[in-house]
C-alpha positions as a Markdown table, in Angstrom:
| # | Residue | x | y | z |
|---|---|---|---|---|
| 1 | Met | -4.1 | 206.6 | 493.5 |
| 2 | Lys | -1.2 | 204.4 | 494.9 |
| 3 | Val | 0.1 | 201.9 | 492.4 |
| 4 | Arg | 2.7 | 199.2 | 492.9 |
| 5 | Asn | 4.3 | 197.7 | 489.8 |
| 6 | Gly | 4.6 | 193.9 | 489.4 |
| 7 | Leu | 8.3 | 194.4 | 490.3 |
| 8 | Asp | 7.4 | 195.8 | 493.7 |
| 9 | Val | 4.9 | 193.0 | 494.3 |
| 10 | Ala | 7.5 | 190.4 | 493.2 |
| 11 | Thr | 10.3 | 191.7 | 495.5 |
| 12 | Gly | 7.7 | 191.7 | 498.3 |
| 13 | Trp | 7.0 | 188.0 | 497.7 |
| 14 | Leu | 10.8 | 187.3 | 497.7 |
| 15 | Arg | 11.0 | 189.0 | 501.1 |
| 16 | Arg | 8.1 | 186.7 | 502.3 |
| 17 | Glu | 5.2 | 189.1 | 502.1 |
| 18 | Arg | 1.9 | 187.3 | 502.1 |
| 19 | Val | 1.1 | 185.6 | 498.7 |
| 20 | Asp | -2.4 | 185.0 | 497.4 |
| 21 | Pro | -2.8 | 181.3 | 496.8 |
| 22 | His | -3.5 | 182.0 | 493.1 |
| 23 | His | 0.1 | 183.3 | 492.8 |
| 24 | Ser | 1.9 | 180.7 | 494.9 |
| 25 | Glu | 3.4 | 179.0 | 491.9 |
| 26 | Val | 5.0 | 182.1 | 490.5 |
| 27 | Ala | 6.2 | 183.2 | 493.9 |
| 28 | Asp | 7.9 | 179.9 | 494.5 |
| 29 | Leu | 9.6 | 180.0 | 491.1 |
| 30 | Leu | 10.9 | 183.5 | 491.8 |
| 31 | Arg | 12.3 | 182.4 | 495.2 |
| 32 | Arg | 13.9 | 179.1 | 494.0 |
| 33 | Gly | 14.6 | 179.4 | 490.3 |
| 34 | Arg | 17.6 | 180.4 | 488.3 |
| 35 | Leu | 16.2 | 183.4 | 486.4 |
| 36 | Gly | 16.9 | 185.2 | 483.2 |
| 37 | Leu | 15.6 | 188.8 | 483.0 |
| 38 | Ile | 14.5 | 190.6 | 479.9 |
| 39 | Thr | 14.6 | 194.3 | 480.9 |
| 40 | Asn | 15.7 | 197.9 | 480.3 |
| 41 | Pro | 16.0 | 201.1 | 482.4 |
| 42 | Ser | 12.3 | 201.7 | 482.6 |
| 43 | Ala | 11.9 | 198.7 | 484.9 |
| 44 | Val | 12.2 | 200.2 | 488.3 |
| 45 | Thr | 10.5 | 199.9 | 491.7 |
| 46 | Val | 8.4 | 202.8 | 493.1 |
| 47 | Asp | 11.6 | 203.9 | 494.8 |
| 48 | Leu | 13.5 | 203.9 | 491.4 |
| 49 | Val | 15.6 | 200.9 | 492.0 |
| 50 | Ser | 16.4 | 199.0 | 488.8 |
| 51 | Ala | 14.9 | 195.6 | 488.3 |
| 52 | Pro | 18.2 | 193.7 | 488.3 |
| 53 | Asp | 19.3 | 195.4 | 491.5 |
| 54 | Ala | 15.9 | 195.1 | 493.2 |
| 55 | Leu | 15.5 | 191.4 | 492.4 |
| 56 | Arg | 19.0 | 190.5 | 493.5 |
| 57 | Ala | 18.7 | 192.5 | 496.7 |
| 58 | Ala | 15.5 | 190.6 | 497.5 |
| 59 | Gly | 17.2 | 187.3 | 497.1 |
| 60 | Ala | 16.4 | 186.2 | 493.5 |
| 61 | Arg | 19.0 | 184.1 | 491.6 |
| 62 | Leu | 19.5 | 186.3 | 488.6 |
| 63 | Val | 21.9 | 184.5 | 486.2 |
| 64 | Ala | 21.3 | 186.1 | 482.8 |
| 65 | Leu | 20.1 | 189.4 | 481.4 |
| 66 | Phe | 18.5 | 190.0 | 478.0 |
| 67 | Gly | 18.5 | 193.3 | 476.2 |
| 68 | Pro | 15.7 | 194.3 | 473.7 |
| 69 | Glu | 16.1 | 197.3 | 471.3 |
| 70 | His | 18.3 | 200.0 | 473.0 |
| 71 | Gly | 19.9 | 197.4 | 475.3 |
| 72 | Val | 19.5 | 196.4 | 479.0 |
| 73 | Arg | 20.9 | 199.8 | 480.1 |
| 74 | Gly | 19.2 | 201.8 | 477.3 |
| 75 | Glu | 22.2 | 203.4 | 475.8 |
| 76 | Ile | 21.9 | 202.1 | 472.2 |
| 77 | Ala | 20.3 | 204.3 | 469.6 |
| 78 | Asp | 17.1 | 203.5 | 467.6 |
| 79 | Gly | 17.5 | 200.7 | 465.1 |
| 80 | Val | 21.2 | 200.0 | 466.1 |
| 81 | Lys | 22.1 | 196.3 | 466.8 |
| 82 | Val | 22.6 | 195.5 | 470.5 |
| 83 | Pro | 25.8 | 193.5 | 471.2 |
| 84 | His | 26.2 | 190.5 | 473.6 |
| 85 | Gly | 28.5 | 191.0 | 476.6 |
| 86 | Lys | 28.5 | 191.2 | 480.4 |
| 87 | Asp | 26.5 | 193.7 | 482.3 |
| 88 | Pro | 29.0 | 196.3 | 483.6 |
| 89 | Arg | 27.2 | 196.8 | 486.9 |
| 90 | Thr | 26.5 | 193.2 | 487.9 |
| 91 | Gly | 28.9 | 191.1 | 485.7 |
| 92 | Ile | 26.0 | 188.9 | 484.7 |
| 93 | Pro | 26.0 | 187.6 | 481.1 |
| 94 | Gln | 24.0 | 189.9 | 478.9 |
| 95 | Trp | 22.4 | 188.5 | 475.7 |
| 96 | Ser | 21.1 | 190.7 | 472.9 |
| 97 | Leu | 17.6 | 190.3 | 471.5 |
| 98 | Tyr | 18.1 | 193.0 | 469.0 |
| 99 | Gly | 21.0 | 191.9 | 466.9 |
| 100 | Glu | 21.6 | 188.7 | 465.0 |
| 101 | Thr | 18.5 | 187.2 | 466.6 |
| 102 | Arg | 15.4 | 188.8 | 468.1 |
| 103 | Ala | 14.5 | 185.7 | 470.1 |
| 104 | Pro | 16.6 | 183.9 | 472.7 |
| 105 | Thr | 18.4 | 180.8 | 471.3 |
| 106 | Pro | 18.5 | 177.5 | 473.2 |
| 107 | Glu | 22.2 | 178.3 | 474.1 |
| 108 | Met | 21.1 | 181.5 | 475.8 |
| 109 | Leu | 18.4 | 179.7 | 477.8 |
| 110 | Gln | 20.6 | 176.9 | 479.1 |
| 111 | Gly | 20.7 | 176.5 | 482.8 |
| 112 | Leu | 17.6 | 178.7 | 483.4 |
| 113 | Asp | 14.5 | 177.7 | 485.3 |
| 114 | Ala | 12.4 | 180.7 | 484.1 |
| 115 | Leu | 12.5 | 183.9 | 482.1 |
| 116 | Val | 11.2 | 187.1 | 483.7 |
| 117 | Phe | 10.0 | 190.0 | 481.5 |
| 118 | Asp | 9.9 | 193.5 | 483.0 |
| 119 | Ile | 9.8 | 196.5 | 480.6 |
| 120 | Gln | 7.5 | 199.5 | 480.6 |
| 121 | Asp | 5.3 | 199.5 | 477.5 |
| 122 | Val | 3.7 | 202.7 | 476.1 |
| 123 | Gly | 0.4 | 201.4 | 474.9 |
| 124 | Ala | 1.2 | 201.4 | 471.1 |
| 125 | Arg | 1.3 | 198.3 | 468.9 |
| 126 | Phe | 4.4 | 199.4 | 467.0 |
| 127 | Tyr | 6.6 | 199.9 | 470.1 |
| 128 | Thr | 8.9 | 196.9 | 469.7 |
| 129 | Phe | 9.1 | 195.6 | 473.3 |
| 130 | Ser | 5.8 | 193.8 | 472.9 |
| 131 | Ser | 7.1 | 192.0 | 469.8 |
| 132 | Thr | 10.2 | 191.0 | 471.9 |
| 133 | Leu | 7.8 | 189.5 | 474.5 |
| 134 | Ser | 6.1 | 187.4 | 471.8 |
| 135 | His | 9.4 | 186.1 | 470.5 |
| 136 | Val | 10.6 | 185.3 | 474.1 |
| 137 | Met | 7.4 | 183.4 | 474.8 |
| 138 | Ser | 7.7 | 181.3 | 471.6 |
| 139 | Ala | 11.4 | 180.5 | 472.3 |
| 140 | Ala | 10.7 | 179.7 | 475.9 |
| 141 | Ala | 7.9 | 177.3 | 475.0 |
| 142 | Ala | 10.2 | 175.4 | 472.6 |
| 143 | Val | 12.4 | 174.4 | 475.6 |
| 144 | His | 9.6 | 174.1 | 478.1 |
| 145 | Leu | 10.7 | 177.2 | 480.1 |
| 146 | Pro | 8.0 | 179.3 | 481.9 |
| 147 | Val | 7.8 | 183.0 | 481.3 |
| 148 | Ile | 6.9 | 185.4 | 484.2 |
| 149 | Ile | 5.7 | 188.9 | 483.4 |
| 150 | Leu | 6.1 | 191.6 | 486.0 |
| 151 | Asp | 3.2 | 193.8 | 485.0 |
| 152 | Arg | 3.1 | 197.6 | 484.7 |
| 153 | Pro | 0.3 | 200.1 | 484.0 |
| 154 | Asn | -0.6 | 201.0 | 480.4 |
| 155 | Pro | 0.3 | 204.8 | 480.4 |
| 156 | Leu | -2.6 | 205.4 | 478.0 |
| 157 | Gly | -5.1 | 203.6 | 480.2 |
| 158 | Gly | -7.0 | 200.4 | 479.5 |
| 159 | Val | -10.4 | 201.7 | 478.4 |
| 160 | Arg | -10.1 | 203.1 | 474.9 |
| 161 | Ala | -8.5 | 201.1 | 472.0 |
| 162 | Glu | -8.0 | 203.1 | 468.8 |
| 163 | Gly | -6.8 | 202.6 | 465.2 |
| 164 | Pro | -7.0 | 199.8 | 462.6 |
| 165 | Ile | -6.5 | 196.2 | 463.5 |
| 166 | Leu | -3.2 | 194.8 | 462.1 |
| 167 | Glu | -3.8 | 192.6 | 459.0 |
| 168 | Pro | -1.7 | 189.4 | 458.9 |
| 169 | Glu | 0.1 | 190.3 | 455.6 |
| 170 | His | 1.5 | 193.4 | 457.4 |
| 171 | Ala | 3.0 | 191.5 | 460.4 |
| 172 | Thr | 6.5 | 192.7 | 461.1 |
| 173 | Phe | 8.6 | 193.4 | 464.2 |
| 174 | Val | 6.7 | 196.7 | 464.6 |
| 175 | Gly | 3.5 | 194.7 | 464.8 |
| 176 | Leu | 3.1 | 190.9 | 465.0 |
| 177 | His | -0.4 | 190.3 | 466.0 |
| 178 | Pro | -4.0 | 191.5 | 465.1 |
| 179 | Ile | -4.5 | 194.3 | 467.6 |
| 180 | Pro | -5.2 | 198.0 | 467.1 |
| 181 | Ile | -2.5 | 200.7 | 467.3 |
| 182 | Arg | -3.6 | 201.9 | 470.7 |
| 183 | His | -4.2 | 198.5 | 472.3 |
| 184 | Ala | -5.5 | 199.4 | 475.8 |
| 185 | Ala | -3.7 | 196.4 | 477.4 |
| 186 | Thr | -1.0 | 196.0 | 480.0 |
| 187 | Val | 2.1 | 194.0 | 479.2 |
| 188 | Gly | 0.7 | 191.0 | 481.2 |
| 189 | Glu | -2.6 | 191.2 | 479.2 |
| 190 | Leu | -0.6 | 191.3 | 476.0 |
| 191 | Gly | 1.2 | 188.2 | 477.0 |
| 192 | Arg | -2.1 | 186.4 | 477.5 |
| 193 | Leu | -3.2 | 187.7 | 474.1 |
| 194 | Trp | 0.0 | 186.5 | 472.4 |
| 195 | Asn | -0.6 | 183.0 | 473.9 |
| 196 | Gln | -4.1 | 183.0 | 472.3 |
| 197 | Phe | -2.5 | 184.0 | 469.0 |
| 198 | Gly | -0.2 | 181.0 | 469.2 |
| 199 | Ala | 3.0 | 182.5 | 470.7 |
| 200 | Gly | 4.2 | 180.2 | 473.5 |
| 201 | Glu | 2.5 | 179.0 | 476.7 |
| 202 | Glu | 0.3 | 181.0 | 479.0 |
| 203 | Pro | 2.6 | 183.3 | 480.9 |
| 204 | Leu | 2.7 | 183.6 | 484.7 |
| 205 | Ile | 1.7 | 187.2 | 485.7 |
| 206 | Val | 2.8 | 189.2 | 488.7 |
| 207 | Pro | 0.0 | 191.9 | 488.6 |
| 208 | Cys | 0.2 | 195.5 | 489.6 |
| 209 | Glu | -1.6 | 196.6 | 492.7 |
| 210 | Gly | -3.9 | 199.6 | 492.8 |
| 211 | Trp | -4.2 | 200.3 | 489.0 |
| 212 | Arg | -7.5 | 200.8 | 487.3 |
| 213 | Arg | -8.3 | 200.7 | 483.6 |
| 214 | Asp | -9.5 | 204.3 | 483.5 |
| 215 | Ala | -6.1 | 205.6 | 484.9 |
| 216 | Leu | -3.6 | 207.3 | 482.6 |
| 217 | Trp | 0.0 | 207.6 | 483.7 |
| 218 | His | -0.5 | 211.0 | 485.4 |
| 219 | Asp | -3.0 | 209.3 | 487.7 |
| 220 | Thr | -0.7 | 206.6 | 489.0 |
| 221 | Gly | 1.7 | 208.6 | 491.1 |
| 222 | Leu | 4.6 | 206.7 | 489.6 |
| 223 | Ser | 7.8 | 208.3 | 488.3 |
| 224 | Trp | 8.5 | 208.1 | 484.6 |
| 225 | Val | 11.7 | 206.5 | 483.4 |
| 226 | Pro | 12.1 | 206.7 | 479.6 |
| 227 | Pro | 11.8 | 203.3 | 478.1 |
| 228 | Ser | 13.7 | 204.4 | 475.0 |
| 229 | Pro | 15.8 | 207.5 | 474.1 |
| 230 | Asn | 12.9 | 209.2 | 472.2 |
| 231 | Met | 10.3 | 208.6 | 474.9 |
| 232 | Pro | 11.4 | 211.2 | 477.5 |
| 233 | Thr | 8.0 | 211.9 | 479.2 |
| 234 | Pro | 4.5 | 210.4 | 479.5 |
| 235 | Asp | 3.2 | 213.3 | 477.5 |
| 236 | Val | 5.3 | 212.0 | 474.5 |
| 237 | Ala | 3.9 | 208.5 | 475.1 |
| 238 | Leu | 0.4 | 210.0 | 474.9 |
| 239 | Val | 0.8 | 211.4 | 471.4 |
| 240 | Tyr | 3.1 | 208.6 | 470.1 |
| 241 | Pro | 0.5 | 206.3 | 468.7 |
| 242 | Gly | -0.5 | 209.0 | 466.3 |
| 243 | Thr | 2.6 | 211.0 | 465.5 |
| 244 | Cys | 4.9 | 207.9 | 465.1 |
| 245 | Leu | 3.0 | 207.5 | 461.8 |
| 246 | Leu | 5.0 | 210.5 | 460.6 |
| 247 | Glu | 8.0 | 208.1 | 460.4 |
| 248 | Gly | 6.4 | 206.7 | 457.3 |
| 249 | Thr | 6.6 | 210.1 | 455.5 |
| 250 | Asn | 9.2 | 212.7 | 454.6 |
| 251 | Val | 8.1 | 215.0 | 457.5 |
| 252 | Ser | 10.2 | 215.2 | 460.6 |
| 253 | Glu | 8.7 | 213.7 | 463.8 |
| 254 | Ala | 11.3 | 215.9 | 465.6 |
| 255 | Arg | 13.8 | 213.1 | 466.5 |
| 256 | Gly | 17.0 | 215.0 | 467.3 |
| 257 | Thr | 15.1 | 217.6 | 469.3 |
| 258 | Ala | 14.0 | 218.1 | 472.9 |
| 259 | Cys | 10.4 | 217.2 | 472.0 |
| 260 | Pro | 10.3 | 214.2 | 469.7 |
| 261 | Phe | 6.7 | 213.3 | 468.5 |
| 262 | Leu | 5.3 | 216.4 | 470.2 |
| 263 | Trp | 6.8 | 218.5 | 467.4 |
| 264 | Phe | 6.6 | 217.9 | 463.7 |
| 265 | Gly | 7.4 | 219.7 | 460.5 |
| 266 | Ala | 9.6 | 220.2 | 457.4 |
| 267 | Pro | 11.5 | 223.1 | 455.7 |
| 268 | Trp | 8.6 | 223.6 | 453.2 |
| 269 | Val | 5.8 | 223.8 | 455.7 |
| 270 | Asp | 4.0 | 227.1 | 456.5 |
| 271 | Ala | 3.7 | 226.7 | 460.3 |
| 272 | Glu | 0.9 | 229.2 | 460.9 |
| 273 | Ala | -1.2 | 228.0 | 458.1 |
| 274 | Leu | -0.8 | 224.3 | 459.2 |
| 275 | Ala | -1.7 | 225.2 | 462.8 |
| 276 | Asp | -4.8 | 227.1 | 461.7 |
| 277 | Arg | -5.9 | 224.2 | 459.5 |
| 278 | Leu | -5.4 | 221.6 | 462.3 |
| 279 | Asn | -7.1 | 223.7 | 464.9 |
| 280 | Ala | -10.1 | 224.1 | 462.6 |
| 281 | Glu | -10.5 | 220.3 | 462.7 |
| 282 | Asp | -11.5 | 220.7 | 466.4 |
| 283 | Leu | -9.7 | 217.5 | 467.4 |
| 284 | Pro | -10.7 | 216.2 | 470.9 |
| 285 | Gly | -8.3 | 217.4 | 473.6 |
| 286 | Ala | -5.7 | 218.9 | 471.3 |
| 287 | Arg | -4.5 | 222.4 | 470.2 |
| 288 | Phe | -1.7 | 223.1 | 467.7 |
| 289 | Arg | 0.9 | 225.9 | 468.1 |
| 290 | Pro | 3.1 | 227.0 | 465.2 |
| 291 | Leu | 6.8 | 226.7 | 465.8 |
| 292 | Arg | 10.2 | 226.3 | 464.1 |
| 293 | Phe | 12.9 | 223.8 | 465.1 |
| 294 | Arg | 16.2 | 222.5 | 463.9 |
| 295 | Pro | 16.9 | 218.7 | 464.4 |
| 296 | Ser | 20.4 | 217.6 | 465.4 |
| 297 | Ala | 19.8 | 214.1 | 463.9 |
| 298 | Ser | 17.5 | 212.1 | 461.7 |
| 299 | Lys | 15.3 | 213.9 | 459.0 |
| 300 | Phe | 16.5 | 217.4 | 458.1 |
| 301 | Ser | 19.4 | 217.3 | 460.5 |
| 302 | Gly | 20.8 | 220.8 | 460.8 |
| 303 | Glu | 18.0 | 222.4 | 458.8 |
| 304 | Thr | 15.3 | 224.7 | 460.1 |
| 305 | Cys | 11.8 | 223.1 | 460.0 |
| 306 | Ala | 8.5 | 224.8 | 460.3 |
| 307 | Gly | 5.5 | 222.9 | 461.8 |
| 308 | Cys | 3.5 | 222.5 | 465.0 |
| 309 | His | 3.7 | 221.6 | 468.6 |
| 310 | Ile | 0.8 | 219.4 | 469.8 |
| 311 | His | -0.6 | 220.6 | 473.2 |
| 312 | Val | -2.8 | 218.0 | 474.8 |
| 313 | Thr | -5.4 | 220.1 | 476.6 |
| 314 | Asp | -7.6 | 217.2 | 477.9 |
| 315 | Arg | -5.8 | 213.9 | 478.3 |
| 316 | Asp | -9.0 | 211.9 | 478.8 |
| 317 | Ala | -10.6 | 213.2 | 475.6 |
| 318 | Phe | -7.4 | 213.2 | 473.5 |
| 319 | Arg | -7.4 | 210.6 | 470.6 |
| 320 | Pro | -3.8 | 210.1 | 469.5 |
| 321 | Val | -4.4 | 207.9 | 466.4 |
| 322 | Ala | -7.2 | 210.2 | 465.1 |
| 323 | Thr | -4.9 | 213.2 | 465.7 |
| 324 | Gly | -2.0 | 211.6 | 463.9 |
| 325 | Val | -4.2 | 210.7 | 460.9 |
| 326 | Ala | -5.6 | 214.3 | 460.9 |
| 327 | Ile | -2.0 | 215.6 | 460.8 |
| 328 | Leu | -1.0 | 213.3 | 457.9 |
| 329 | Ser | -4.1 | 214.4 | 456.0 |
| 330 | Ala | -3.4 | 218.1 | 456.5 |
| 331 | Leu | 0.1 | 217.7 | 455.3 |
| 332 | Arg | -0.8 | 215.4 | 452.3 |
| 333 | His | -3.4 | 217.8 | 451.0 |
| 334 | Ser | -1.7 | 221.1 | 451.9 |
| 335 | Tyr | 1.6 | 220.2 | 450.3 |
| 336 | Pro | 0.8 | 217.8 | 447.5 |
| 337 | Asp | 4.1 | 218.5 | 445.6 |
| 338 | Gln | 6.4 | 218.2 | 448.7 |
| 339 | Phe | 4.7 | 215.6 | 450.9 |
| 340 | Gln | 5.8 | 212.0 | 450.3 |
| 341 | Trp | 5.0 | 208.6 | 451.7 |
| 342 | Arg | 8.4 | 206.9 | 452.4 |
| 343 | Gln | 9.1 | 203.5 | 450.9 |
| 344 | Ala | 10.4 | 200.6 | 453.0 |
| 345 | Gly | 11.6 | 198.1 | 450.4 |
| 346 | Thr | 8.6 | 197.2 | 448.3 |
| 347 | Arg | 6.1 | 198.6 | 450.8 |
| 348 | His | 5.1 | 202.0 | 452.1 |
| 349 | Ala | 6.7 | 202.5 | 455.5 |
| 350 | Val | 3.4 | 203.9 | 456.9 |
| 351 | Asp | 1.6 | 200.7 | 456.0 |
| 352 | Arg | 4.0 | 198.7 | 458.2 |
| 353 | Leu | 3.3 | 201.0 | 461.2 |
| 354 | Ala | -0.5 | 201.2 | 460.5 |
| 355 | Gly | -0.6 | 197.4 | 460.0 |
| 356 | Ser | -2.8 | 198.1 | 457.0 |
| 357 | Thr | -2.9 | 200.1 | 453.7 |
| 358 | Ala | -6.2 | 201.7 | 454.8 |
| 359 | Ile | -4.8 | 204.9 | 456.5 |
| 360 | Arg | -2.6 | 205.8 | 453.5 |
| 361 | Glu | -5.3 | 204.9 | 450.9 |
| 362 | Asn | -8.1 | 206.8 | 452.7 |
| 363 | Ile | -5.9 | 209.9 | 453.2 |
| 364 | Asp | -5.0 | 209.8 | 449.5 |
| 365 | Ala | -8.7 | 209.5 | 448.7 |
| 366 | Gly | -9.5 | 212.6 | 450.8 |
| 367 | Arg | -11.5 | 210.7 | 453.5 |
| 368 | Ser | -11.7 | 212.5 | 456.9 |
| 369 | Trp | -10.2 | 211.4 | 460.2 |
| 370 | Arg | -13.8 | 211.3 | 461.6 |
| 371 | Asp | -14.9 | 208.7 | 458.9 |
| 372 | Met | -11.8 | 206.6 | 459.6 |
| 373 | Ser | -12.4 | 206.7 | 463.4 |
| 374 | Arg | -15.9 | 205.5 | 463.0 |
| 375 | Glu | -14.7 | 202.6 | 460.8 |
| 376 | Trp | -12.1 | 201.6 | 463.5 |
| 377 | Glu | -14.8 | 201.7 | 466.1 |
| 378 | Thr | -17.0 | 199.4 | 464.1 |
| 379 | Arg | -14.3 | 196.9 | 463.5 |
| 380 | Ala | -12.8 | 196.9 | 467.1 |
| 381 | Gly | -15.7 | 195.0 | 468.7 |
| 382 | Leu | -14.2 | 191.5 | 468.4 |
| 383 | Tyr | -10.8 | 192.8 | 469.8 |
| 384 | Arg | -12.5 | 194.4 | 472.7 |
| 385 | Arg | -14.5 | 191.3 | 473.5 |
| 386 | Arg | -11.4 | 189.1 | 473.3 |
| 387 | Leu | -9.4 | 191.5 | 475.6 |
| 388 | Ala | -12.3 | 191.7 | 478.1 |
| 389 | Arg | -12.0 | 188.0 | 478.7 |
| 390 | Leu | -8.3 | 188.4 | 479.5 |
| 391 | Glu | -8.3 | 191.6 | 481.6 |
| 392 | Leu | -6.4 | 191.5 | 484.8 |
| 393 | Tyr | -7.8 | 194.8 | 486.1 |
| 394 | Arg | -11.2 | 196.6 | 486.2 |
């Protein structure tokens, strides 16, 4: 499969490649407008040229950059505020969307003709870049500024959605809109969904070329550039919708190691017993290997943890959310005196990630991951029908 990202298509248009009449408006805006770009290091061409460099080289008038969580150049740690400044490479003003505000202010948008969004998503609702897109769309609509999304493949494919639908009372920056954890949409399709949910005007989309919904990242032939410090490989992205739920517990998700989200554990875990228990669950496309690790940061920094390494043996069959729930259940019931759900203010942190109390309550009640998966499938019909009407790819 040969895939071109929206960025490659857009730079081709800037260099006067033939434009389909349906996209003439966005092509003209890219050629003539003063552009602000929301981006990070994951936004590269197929030849690994960064979005700011590629757009400027193709003739775009790039006059402002906007940094989401981790910043335009990706050097800021998780959860740390991103400062305003000037981009050291281009000298272009650089505005933070992860600091005092998470949406561009009217001051930041002065003098622009359009905002361009180009960031690689990982297919999980709680990955914060899609929330940044929602805030950008709302802020742009308030000053009648169009938003252009340079689309990219969903690394988890566009066929299977998985997990509970976010409930409105659990809307936060790690989940603003009622979609499942594994959402099966591209960034461009999410932008169309956000518009339906009331965030801004319909965005203009520069679509990918050559991508099919049944393609996972490894099928695309594209190089992976980490979109955040703890997303080093597409294999991590594949497990992330499930093992990120460990952030809502006192178990390490292996931040501060070489394999965040692929490893998990705690000092009080029996690695071999946990691996045996999880392998007995016969989870689709997954095997668990016992291991020990010592994080250099985050939970249990400097302590030896015992736990498991998830090995995905069949990417197409693998179910990340079901796997994550099975892991939580095994830990909760194997170590009832040590395992804890973390608090986030007055809420449980896992509920913020799940977008619902259901996962935590069902695990506490002893329900199986199979029962929960069947329930998600039953409730996902409306979401799938809505997404099908907005799909850009088949």
